[in-house]
N, C-alpha and C positions, 0 to 999 in steps of 0.2 A: 383708440382714443381720438376721435375726430377724423377729419379727412385730409390731414396734412400729408404732403409727399413724403416727409420724414417725420414721423411722430416723435414727440419727446419721450414717450414711454408707451410700450405696447405689451400687455401681460401675456406671457407665454405659458400656456397650460398644456401639460403633457397629454398625449393622446390617451394613455392608459388611465388618466384621471377620470375620464368620462365613464369608463367601465367600472371604476371604483365607486363612483357616485351611484350608478345603477345598482351595484351590489349592496351598498348601504341602504338605499331606499327600499330594496326588496327584503332587507333583513327584519324590518318591523321596528327598528330602533334607530332614530335619526338625531337625537340630541346627545348630550355628553354621555359617553359610554365607552365601550371597548376600543373603538377606533381612536378616541382621544388618548386613552392609556397607551396604545401601541405607538401613536405618533410621539407622545412624550418620551417614551423609552428610546425610540430611534433618533429623535432630535438631541436628547441628552448625550447619546453616544457620539453623535456627529461633532458636537462642540466640546466634548470632554468634561461634562458636568455630571454630578451624582444624580441630580433631579432636574426634570423639566415639568412645568405645569402649564397647560393650555389655558388661555384666557381670551376674552373677546377682542382685545386690541392691545397695542403697545401702550396706549394711554392708560387703559385699565391696569396693565402690568405695573406701570410706574406708580399709580395711585395705591394699588395693593401692596407694593413693596414698601412704600412710605408708611402706610397704615401699620404694616407689620413691625415697624420700629417702635410703635407705641410711644411716640413723642408727645409731649404736652401740647394742648391746643395753642396754635399760633407759633409753634417752634419755627426757627428760621432755616430755610433750605436754599442753598446756593444753586443757581441755574444760569446757564449762558443766556445773554440777551439775544444772541443769534441762535435760535432754535425754533422748533415748531411750537405754535401756541398751545397745542394739546398737552405738551409736557408740563407747562406751567399751570394749565388748568387742572391737571392731575394733582399738583401740589395744593392748590386752593381747595379742591374737593376732598382732599385728605385732612382738611382743617388746619393747614400749615401756612406759613408766610413765605412767599417766594422772595429771594434776594437776588436781583439781577447782577450778573458778573460780566464785565467787559471782556472783549476778545482782543487778541493781538492783531494789529493791522496787516501783518504779513501772512498770517495763517487763517484768520477767521475763527480761531478756536481760543478757549480760555487757556491761560498759562498759570504756572505756580505764582507768578507775580500778581496777576489779576485776581486770583483766588484769595491770596493773602490780603490784598487791599480790600476786597469786598467783605471778607470775614471780619477784619478790623473795623471797617466802617459800620457794620451792623451790630457790633458789640459781641461778636462770636457766633459762629454758625453751629447748628445742631445736626445738619445733614447736608448732602450735596447730590445733585443729579449731574452726572458727567455724560456729555454727548460725544460720540465718535463721529464727528461731522464728516459727511460725504463717504464714510467708510475708512477715514484716516485714523490710525490708532492714537487715542489720547493716553497720556501717561498716568493712568488711574491712581496708582500708589503715590506718585509724586504730587499730584493735585490734592489728594487727601491730606498728605503731610503738610502741604502749604496752607491748607484751610484749617489746620489744627484738628483734624478729624481722624478717628480710627477707620480702617478700611470697611468695617461692617456698617458704618453710617453712610456709605456711598452707594447710590443706586446708579447702575450704568444704563443709559439710554442707548441701546444698540439697534435702534430702528434702521440705521444705515450700515450696521457693522456685522452682519452675518458673514463670516469668513475673514474678518479682520483679526490680525494678531498683534498683540503688544509684546514686543521682543519675541520670545518663542512660545508665548501663551495665547491661546485662542480666546477671543472675547466670548464670554459665557462661562469661563472657568476661572475668573480672576477674583471678582468681588463677591460679596454675600448674595447679591441679587442683580441679575442682568435681564433687561427687558427687550424683546425682539418684536418686530412687526411683520405681518404677512399681507399687508395692504397690496393693492393691485400693482403698484409700481416697484415693489421691493424685490430683493434678490431671490427670495422664495415667495412668489406671488400666489396667494390663495384667493384674494379678493378682499377679505377682512380677516382679522384674527391676530393673536399675539401669543407670546410664550415668556415665562419667567424661568430662568435657570439658576440653580443654586447647589452648593454642596452641603447646605444646612438642612438636616432632617426636620427640625421643628418649623423652620420657615416654610418648607414645602408643604407640610401637613396643614399649617395655618392657612396658606393661600388656597389650598384645595377646599377648605371649608368656606373661607371668606368670599370666594368667587361665586358661591351659590347661597347667598343670603346669610351665611354663617351657620348653615345647617350641618349637623354632625354626620349626616349620611346623604349622598346624592341619590337621585331618583333611580338610576340604573341599579344600584346595589339594593335599594328598597324593594324594587319590583322583580329582582331575580327570584327564581324558585327557591323557597326557603327564606327569603329576605323578610325583614320586618318593616312595617310602616312607621315604626317609632323613630323619632329623631329629636335632637335638642338644639337650642341656639343659646350660646353663652355670651356672644357679643355681636354687634351689628356687622353685617356683611354687605355685599353688593350683588347685583345680577350681572355677571361678567364671564360667563362660561362660553366655551367654544362648542359647536355641534359636531357630531360624528361625520356629517356630510363634509364639513370644512376640513376636519382632520384627515379624512380619506383622500381629499385633494392634496393636502400637505404631505402625506406619506408618499404619494406618487411623485410629487414635485421633488421631494428630498432625494430621490434616487438619481436625479439629474443635476443636483446642485454642484457637485465637483466640476462637471463639464461646463455648466453655466458660469461658474466663477472663472474658469480659464478663459472663456469667451469674453467676459467683461475685461479681464486683464489685457487680452489681445486688442480689444476695441480702444482701450485707454492708450496703449502703446501706439496704435495706428494714428489716433488723434495727435499725440505728442510729436510723433515723427513728422507729420504733415504740417503742423502749426508751429514748429520750433522757431522758425525765423520770421514769424509774422510780427511786424513792429506794433508795439502797444498792446499786445495780447500776452498776459502772464498765465502760464499753464500751471496746473496743480502740481504740488510737490510730491515726490516719492518719499516714503518714510525712511529715515536713516536706520531705524530699528523697527522690525515688525513687518506687517503686510497690510496693504490697502485692499479693501473689499470692492472698491470701485462701484459703490451704489450710485454715486453721482460723479460726473466729470464737470467740474466747475472751473471756468476760466475767469480771469480778472481783466476787464476792459479798462485799460489805463489811459491817461490823457494823451499818450502818443498815438492811439488808435484814431482813425479818421472820424469815427462816430462815437457818441457816448453810449452807455449800456442800453438806455431805453430806446434810442433811435435805431440801434443795431438790432434790438429785439423786434421792432416793427419791420425793419428791412428783411430780416430772416423770415418772419411770419408771412410777409408778402410773397416770399419765394417758396412757401409751403413747408418751412422748417419750424418745428415746434421747439420752444425753449421754455425755461422757467427761471425763477430766482429763489434761492434758498439761503437765508430766509429774510423776511421783513423783521428788523429788530423789534423786540417786544416793547422796548421803551418808546417806540413810535406809536404804540396802540393805546387809545384812551383807557381801556379797562385795566391794562397792566400798570399804567402809570398810577392808578388808584390803589390796586391791591398788592403791588410789589414794592419792596424797598429798593431804592437806588442809591449808589454811592454819590457823595457830594461832588466829585469831580466829573460826573457825567460818563459818557461812553465814547471817548475819542477814537478808540480802535474800531469799534463797530460802526461809528458814523463815517469813518474813513473807508472801510472796506465795503459797506453795503451798496453804495452807488456803482460799484465795479463788478459785483457778482453776477455771473451768468452761467446757468446750467445748460449744457448742451445735451442733445439726445443721447440716452444711455440705457440700454436694456439688452438682455442676452440674445434677443432676436434681431438686433440691428445687423445689417449686412455690411460687408466691406464697401459696396457701392454707395450705400446710404451714408456711411462715415465720410467717404470721399466727396459726396455731394455737399455735406455740411462744411467740410474743410474748404472746398472750392468757393462756397458762398461767403464764408468768412474772409477769405483772401480777396475776393471780388469786392466785398463791402468796404475793405480797407484801402482800395485803390481807385474806385470809381464813385465819385460823388456827382450827382446831377446838379444842374443850376437851380432846379426847384428845391432840392434838399439844402443847398447853401442858403437860399432865401429863408427857408423854414428855420 
């Protein structure tokens, strides 16, 4: 990803995935078929869910999960204002109304208090999308109760949370519907793709149809020897299926996931040890209960640091170090100010935390030397300000 000396993210694709791609290409079947089925079974076993259903993206997974609730048009769905724009786009595409929820300034995540406030302000929520931000465990059941919702009305956005545990329960086995991402930067990178996990038989069956236009039978089963060309459509679906080529990559990647998760934890620990005493730099919190998946390592650039977040980003970029910001609050974006409901008190928590957020390089291929390079650059940036930078 670019020519940086230390890339923000670099997708690591297992060597054996290449052989798996060639095998699938030679099989004569490359779209949704037996590889997707095998990937679903293996992924469900890894997270401890009864069912897993492959889809085109985490965004599609959220939309399908919301459609599966069969809520009335315009029903209100709580969602953090600090999240990826695609999650809220999924709410809109499902025909529902996003209700933006403020986050706590000390965590960057929604809390029972902010969920309660948003639900009251909108006159009662019908559903909620909960984000496990950075891979930090969100207390799903507590948030649902605070919003006045049963747990089955909660959709978990686990794009960051493959490997996250809430208490002793792995994300993917808690709520009725959990949505994962296999985008190039994620803990299980395929390039594109997503998965829905659930313990609900009916939900899994519904999503399998809805991801392919609502058709009662997918192409693989229709074209098998003895299969029938006949199918039916009883309600509108979408085109959101995964291909067997992608699934084959995912299966190869999954065999390395335990090792990769350990490496991410080691990287986070190395960052935290080296940066613990840097004035004005607040490090990510460890969960008191559960386990962090370390999809992101997000620091807070506080007023005590020699540079603000944006000038620090420029300084690191000039040194060849890639960084990012997760995320631009949605209430800062013109489109979401129009389509989403917002609480009358605004978003003091999000507005306080956003200018400080900085995501450091984090991926399973990051070396110790690269981590040390990033840490040294941060320490240097906090101690050496040139005369030109002072003028600027």
